[in-house]
SETORRO-356678 format. One line per 4 residues: their letters; for each residue x, y, z of N, C-alpha, C. Coordinates in steps of 0.05 Angstrom, whole numbers, m for minus. Last residue first. Layout:
N
a) X/Y/Z/X/Y/Z/X/Y/Z  ...
***
This chain:
104
qllv) m1338/m600/913/m1335/m581/892/m1314/m561/900  m1355/m669/927/m1342/m643/933/m1342/m625/908  m1386/m718/959/m1387/m704/934/m1377/m676/940  m1360/m774/992/m1367/m746/994/m1366/m734/966
agig) m1368/m836/1027/m1363/m821/1002/m1373/m792/1006  m1346/m894/1065/m1359/m868/1061/m1352/m855/1035  m1344/m946/1112/m1342/m938/1084/m1356/m911/1082  m1310/m985/1164/m1330/m967/1153/m1325/m959/1124
hksa) m1272/m1022/1180/m1292/m1013/1200/m1314/m996/1188  m1235/m1031/1142/m1250/m1055/1151/m1272/m1047/1171  m1249/m975/1100/m1232/m990/1117/m1247/m1015/1126  m1252/m924/1050/m1262/m949/1062/m1240/m961/1080
dtqi) m1274/m868/1013/m1255/m879/1033/m1268/m904/1045  m1277/m820/960/m1287/m843/974/m1265/m853/993  m1301/m764/928/m1280/m774/945/m1291/m797/961  m1315/m735/867/m1324/m755/887/m1300/m765/902
kfpk) m1326/m669/845/m1306/m690/850/m1318/m709/871  m1351/m627/792/m1354/m640/818/m1331/m661/821  m1341/m562/760/m1339/m591/762/m1342/m602/790  m1392/m510/755/m1365/m519/762/m1365/m550/764
qfdp) m1445/m500/748/m1427/m491/726/m1398/m500/731  m1471/m511/794/m1472/m531/773/m1456/m523/748  m1449/m505/856/m1450/m488/832/m1448/m507/808  m1486/m526/914/m1468/m530/892/m1471/m509/869
halv) m1488/m492/977/m1503/m502/954/m1483/m505/930  m1442/m513/1028/m1455/m492/1012/m1470/m506/989  m1413/m522/1092/m1427/m533/1069/m1440/m510/1054  m1351/m521/1124/m1375/m506/1117/m1387/m517/1092
qatk) m1325/m571/1168/m1325/m557/1142/m1352/m542/1139  m1309/m562/1238/m1323/m576/1215/m1324/m558/1191  m1284/m551/1285/m1271/m542/1260/m1284/m555/1235  m1315/m573/1325/m1308/m544/1327/m1297/m533/1300
vldk) m1314/m626/1312/m1340/m611/1309/m1334/m581/1310  m1263/m641/1327/m1270/m640/1299/m1295/m624/1294  m1267/m642/1383/m1250/m623/1370/m1257/m619/1341  m1302/m686/1390/m1310/m660/1400/m1293/m638/1387
ltqf) m1270/m726/1368/m1295/m720/1356/m1305/m692/1365  m1227/m726/1405/m1222/m720/1377/m1248/m712/1363  m1253/m743/1452/m1242/m716/1451/m1237/m707/1422  m1267/m796/1436/m1288/m777/1445/m1278/m748/1443
cvdc) m1216/m818/1426/m1236/m817/1405/m1258/m796/1412  m1195/m815/1477/m1181/m801/1455/m1201/m797/1432  m1230/m849/1504/m1228/m821/1512/m1215/m804/1490  m1221/m898/1479/m1248/m886/1478/m1246/m856/1484
ettw) m1167/m905/1495/m1174/m903/1466/m1202/m890/1462  m1174/m910/1549/m1159/m887/1539/m1165/m883/1510  m1242/m934/1560/m1213/m937/1558/m1200/m911/1549  m1296/m954/1594/m1285/m931/1581/m1255/m932/1583
kfkv) m1335/m1007/1585/m1310/m1000/1598/m1297/m978/1582  m1389/m1045/1587/m1382/m1017/1582/m1357/m1011/1599  m1382/m1110/1558/m1384/m1094/1582/m1375/m1065/1576  m1421/m1137/1509/m1396/m1123/1514/m1400/m1106/1538
nkql) m1470/m1160/1493/m1452/m1176/1510/m1424/m1164/1513  m1475/m1120/1434/m1488/m1138/1453/m1466/m1155/1468  m1441/m1057/1428/m1447/m1085/1419/m1459/m1101/1442  m1425/m1009/1445/m1453/m1013/1442/m1461/m1041/1434
lqrl) m1370/m1007/1442/m1382/m1009/1469/m1412/m1013/1468  m1362/m998/1389/m1356/m1025/1399/m1369/m1029/1427  m1369/m943/1383/m1391/m961/1375/m1387/m990/1384  m1319/m925/1399/m1342/m920/1416/m1365/m939/1409
pftl) m1285/m942/1357/m1280/m951/1385/m1304/m946/1404  m1313/m916/1312/m1311/m945/1315/m1305/m954/1344  m1313/m864/1298/m1330/m872/1320/m1328/m902/1327  m1279/m861/1254/m1273/m846/1278/m1289/m855/1302
taln) m1306/m891/1216/m1281/m901/1226/m1274/m887/1252  m1351/m859/1208/m1355/m887/1216/m1329/m898/1228  m1329/m810/1191/m1342/m812/1217/m1346/m841/1226  m1299/m790/1148/m1290/m814/1162/m1304/m819/1189
tlfr) m1314/m720/1157/m1306/m743/1140/m1296/m766/1158  m1370/m681/1175/m1345/m694/1183/m1339/m717/1164  m1418/m662/1158/m1397/m642/1161/m1370/m655/1167  m1455/m702/1158/m1449/m690/1132/m1427/m669/1134
lsfn) m1457/m715/1213/m1448/m734/1193/m1440/m720/1167  m1477/m689/1256/m1454/m677/1243/m1444/m693/1220  m1513/m724/1277/m1524/m700/1265/m1502/m686/1248  m1479/m759/1301/m1491/m767/1276/m1504/m744/1262
ilgl) m1470/m733/1350/m1449/m734/1330/m1460/m741/1302  m1518/m744/1376/m1511/m716/1370/m1490/m715/1348  m1513/m800/1379/m1536/m788/1365/m1530/m759/1358  m1468/m804/1412/m1466/m813/1384/m1490/m802/1367
fsql) m1492/m785/1460/m1470/m771/1447/m1467/m778/1418  m1530/m825/1469/m1538/m797/1466/m1517/m781/1452  m1498/m870/1475/m1517/m869/1453/m1527/m840/1448  m1472/m856/1522/m1457/m858/1497/m1475/m857/1473
skvs) m1515/m859/1558/m1503/m833/1553/m1485/m833/1528  m1525/m915/1553/m1546/m895/1547/m1534/m867/1541  m1479/m939/1571/m1487/m943/1544/m1507/m921/1536  m1443/m891/1613/m1461/m914/1609/m1467/m916/1579
iptp) m1415/m846/1615/m1410/m865/1637/m1427/m890/1634  m1383/m799/1572/m1404/m819/1577/m1396/m839/1598  m1364/m736/1593/m1354/m762/1585/m1375/m783/1592  m1412/m685/1573/m1394/m698/1592/m1386/m726/1582
fnti) m1409/m637/1522/m1421/m662/1530/m1402/m676/1550  m1391/m591/1499/m1394/m591/1528/m1406/m617/1539  m1392/m601/1445/m1366/m596/1458/m1367/m595/1488  m1448/m608/1437/m1429/m630/1433/m1403/m625/1448
vhik) m1469/m557/1450/m1479/m581/1464/m1459/m604/1461  m1442/m525/1412/m1439/m520/1441/m1447/m545/1457  m1461/m546/1365/m1433/m547/1370/m1428/m544/1400  m1515/m531/1370/m1508/m560/1370/m1478/m564/1375
epdm) m1509/m475/1366/m1521/m487/1390/m1514/m517/1392  m1489/m467/1315/m1472/m461/1338/m1483/m473/1364  m1497/m513/1264/m1512/m496/1283/m1495/m492/1308  m1448/m510/1213/m1463/m524/1233/m1476/m504/1252
***
């Protein structure tokens, strides 16, 4: 990941409004290919973006926010595939999200 983006995400202030939460989630979405289970991890935060939901920052939201910031610091390194080696598909699903990763 780009060290500049890591710095911006890890120093992002706690969101105080829907707009600031949208900004943070936009930055996190950049990290989509580096983080696994992102849809599940961001679920508590994305709930605050639903229509007719009052923005109330809870302990669960704060834990989620801090966890995401910590995960960005330790994100996996991506590399070009070696087509001479086998691939593995890893999938995961929950009632909140679904994802898949092609690994080598």
